[in-house]
N, C-alpha and C positions, 0 to 999 in steps of 0.2 A: 359318684359311685360309693356304695356303702363299704365300711371296713371289711376286710377279708376274714371275718370271723363267723363261724357257722357251727351250730349244733345239729347233728343229723341223728334222727331217731330211726332205728332199724326195726321195722314192723315184723319182718320175718324172724328176727332174733327174739322178740317178745313171744311170738307163737311157739318158737322152739323151746324157750325157757318154761313156758306153761306146760308143754309136753314133757319136759324133764321132770317137773314137779309131779306130774301124773305117774311117771315111771317109778318115782321114789315112793309114792303113796297110792298104789293102784286100787286100793279098796276104799279110798276116802274121796269125798267131794272136796272141791277147792273153792275157798274164798280168795280170789285174786285181790291183793291189797293194793289200792291205788290212791292212798291218802297222799297229801301234800302234792296235789296236781300230778298224780302218778309218779311220785318221787322225782319231780322236776321234768319229766318227759312230756307232760301235757296230757290231760285226761282224754281229750278228743283224739289226739295222735296215737295214744296207747290203746284205745278201745278196739280198733280193728285187729290188733295183734293178740288181744286177750279175750275176745268175745267168745271163745270156746270154753271159758270157765263156767263153773256152776253158779257162782255168785261173786259179787264185788264187795270188798270191805274198804271203808273210808271213814273220814271224820266229819266232813263238812256237809251241811244240808244242801247248800247250793250245788256242790259237786254231785250229790245224790240226784238232785233234780236234773242236772245236766245229763247224767247217765240215762235217765228216762227219756230226755229229749233226743238223745242219740239213738234211741230205739231199743234200749235194754229193758226187757220185760221181766227178767228173772230177779232173784233175790239180791237185795242191797243191804248190807249190814253197817250200821253206825257203830264204830268200834269204841267210841267213848260214850255212846248213848246220847241223851239230850240234856238240855240245861234249863229250859223254861217250859211252862205249860203250853205256850204258843208253838213250840217246836213239835209238840205232839200232833197238832193240826196238820203239819207238813208230812209227818210220818204216816198219818192216816190217809191223807190225800194221795200220796205216792206209794203206798203199800210197802213201807220200809220195815226192815227188821232192826231192832235196836239192842245194843248191850244194856244191861241193867245192873248197876254195881252198888247202889245205895238205897237206903230207906227213903231218902228225899225223892229219888226218881220213882220208886215204887208208889209213894204217896201221890205223886202227880198223875201216874197212870190210873190209880184207883179213883181219882176225882175226874178224870177226863171223860168227855162225851165223844164217843167214837162211832164211826159208821160200821166198823168191823173190828174184831180182836186184833191186837198187835202181837206179832211173833217177837220173842225176846231171846237173848242169850244172857242167862243169869251168870254173873261173873263171880268167881271165887278168888280171893287173895290167898294163893297157895305158897307165897314166899317172896313174890316180887315187891310186896308192900307199897303198891301204888294205888290200884283200884280194886274193889271187890270186897265181898263178905269173907270174914275169917271162917275157916273150916267148921268151927263149932257153932257158927251162926247161920251156916248155909242152908240147913234143912228148914229152919224157921222161915227164912226168906223165900225158899222154894214153895213151902206150904201157903204162905201168904200170896205169892204170885199165882199159884194154881187156883186159889179161891177168887182171884180178881176176874170179873167178867170181861174186862177190857184186854186181857192177856190171852193169846192163843197158844201156839206151840212154845215150849220152853226147852231150849238147848242149854246144856251145862258147859261153862266156859272158864278157862283160866289162861294165864300168859306166863311163859318161861323167862327167867332172868339169866340163866346160865347155859342155855342149850348149845352155845358156841364155845364153851370153855370146858376145862377139865371137871368142874363140879357137876356138870350135866343136869339131867332132869329128874333123877330118881327121887330126890328128896321132895320135889314138888309133886310128882306123881303120887307119892305116898300120902302127902297131905290132901291132895285132891280126892283120892279114893276114900280116904277116911271121912272127909266132909260130905262126899256124895254117896256114901254107902246106902244102898237100898233105894236110891232115887232113880226112877226111870227117866229116859230121855237121851237124845243124841248128845255127843260130846264134841267139843271144839277146843283143842289145846295147842296144836303144833304150829309154831312160827316157821320161818325159813330154815333156821338151823336144825330144828327138830324134824322138819320134813326131810332134810338130807340125812341126818345122822342119828335120829332116835325113833326108829319105826314103832317102838312100843307105845309111843305117844300119839299115833296118827288117828285112831278112832274114826269117827264119822266124817269129820271135816278137818282139813288143814288150812292154814292161813299164810301161805307164802307171800312175802313182800320183796325183799331185796334180791332174791334169786331170780325173780321174774325179769329183773333189769340187768342180769348177768354179772352181778358182783357177789363177793363172798360175805356171808353173815359174820364171819370172824374178822374180816378186814385183811385176810391173808390170801393172796392170789393162789398160792399152791394148794390151799385147802379145798378148792373147787376144781382142781385139775382132774380130768377124767370124768367129770359129771356131764359134759356136753353143753354146759351153759355158755351163752354167747353175749358179749356186750351189746346193750340196746341203745347206747348213746355214744357218739364219737364227736368230740369237740376239736375243731380244726381252725387254723389260721394260716398266716403267711409271714415270711420275713418282710419287713417294710424298710429295713435299713441294715447296713453292715458297717461295722467300725473295725479298723485295725489299730490295736493299741500296743504300746511298748511295755516292757517289763517295768513294774512299779506303778503303772497306771491303774486307776480305780474305776469301778463301774457303779452307777446308780446312786440313789439317795443314801446318804450316810457313809458312802465309800466303804461298804461292807465287804467288797471283793477287790482284791489286789492281784494283778497279773504277776505270775512268777516267771513269765517269759513272754516274748512277743506272741500275740494271738489275735484271731478274728472273733469278733462278738456280733451275734445276730440280734436284731430287735424284732420282737413278735407283737403283733397287734392283738393283745389280750392282757387284761390286768384285773385288779381286784374289783373294779366297778363292773366287770363282766362275770364275776363270781369265782375267778381264780383266786386261791387263798393267798392273802398277803403274807401269811406266815411261812410260805414255801421257802425252805432254806436252800442255800447253795447245794447243788447235787440232786435236787428234785428232778426226776427223769422227764424228758421230753423227746419227741422224735422229730428230727429235721431232715427233710429230703430223704426219708426212709431210714435214717441212721439214728440210733438212740444216743442222746447226749444229755446235757444237764443245764439247769437254770443257774445263772450266776448273778450276783447282786440282788438288791431288794426289789420285790414286785412293786410296780407303780400302779396308779389308778387305771391306766390304759395300756400299759406295755410291760413286757418282761424281756430280760436279756438272757441269751443262751450262748454257750460255748460252741463255736463252730470248728474246733480243732479236729473232731472225729469226722467232720463232713466238709472237707476243704473246697469242694466245688459248689456248695450251697451259696446262693446269692439272693438278692431281692426277688421276691415272688416265690421262693421255695416253700413247699407245703410244710406245715408244722402240725403235728398231732399232739394235743395237750393231754388227751386220754381217749380211749376207745378201742377199736378193733385190734390195733397193733400195740397199744400201751394200756394195760389194765388200770382202770380207775383206782383200784386198791393200791397199786404201786405208788401212784401219785399221792393218794391220801395218807398212806403210811409214812412217806417222807415228810409230810406236813403235820404228823402227829394227830391225824383224825381218821375218819372212815369214809368209804365211798358214798354212803348215804348222804353225808353232808355236802359233798361236792356236787352230786346230782341235783340236790334240792336248792343249791345256792346259785345255779346258773341264772344270770340276771335277765330281766325282761328285755333289755336292749339287745340281747344276743339273738340274731335271726335263727329260727329253727325250721328244719325241713324234715318231713317224714318220707321214708322211701320203703 
């Protein structure tokens, strides 16, 4: 019998979250971002819930091909663009749209032999300082792209660094408008946070990612209260053992937890080899038998220990929710000093996954 550990992907939640994004950006088309194997949810599992999108955004050519094989005939955007001339052959064959952020990429497209022009999203570096042309160099890149016979439609693109924080997007919007002044073409700027909180940035296309999976762009659960977003992944396991320990007894490697009174400890079949963060400190929330309690002791490769004091009737076989419908992934991530994105993407291949 396999270990009682399961990641459940909620197809209806994905569809709901896409609809939420549409409500927040009703006049924009949507690139549903499914990079990193749909944020760890599985591209093939997420596809049925997200197929009402206008287009998909991702990074990997193999995942783009997989979307075509799943039956998607609409736009697919390579968010980082391409890396070698041979990548352009795949872009051409599968009619992909590509980000273009450098002269090196532009040169490869100028030299490519194509069956039809490639649609691009010309990327401006408006302040993220990661990829893209500086505002003062953007027009020259656009003019060069427009003159290239291998390039079809040109959408103007940038990416926000602070849409989920107090700094906001105004400074990048100003830089973008300065660099794109007088340039015709559709605009694609808004990520998840901007889709929810900065309607002035929506323009023609928005690119929601994390909100499609029901987590907060800021990593704070309360920030998405009232939006209608629903968790798209629930990670569950069971208690596989219960220990009764005395005051002064310790739990786990390194004896990092010492009982201040007699107590019951539950052992859960999930550990860092399954993708649960090893850095999870004492107090990280977990739900046992429907009751919220806490992790105690150090996370092991295959197991974690939890405090059963709030759930005295819980015993071997009791259901444990590590995150999901009843325990927001952002609450767990915040306790671990990270964000829900990382936990989603870190679920290990050995964890069974079921879509419903």
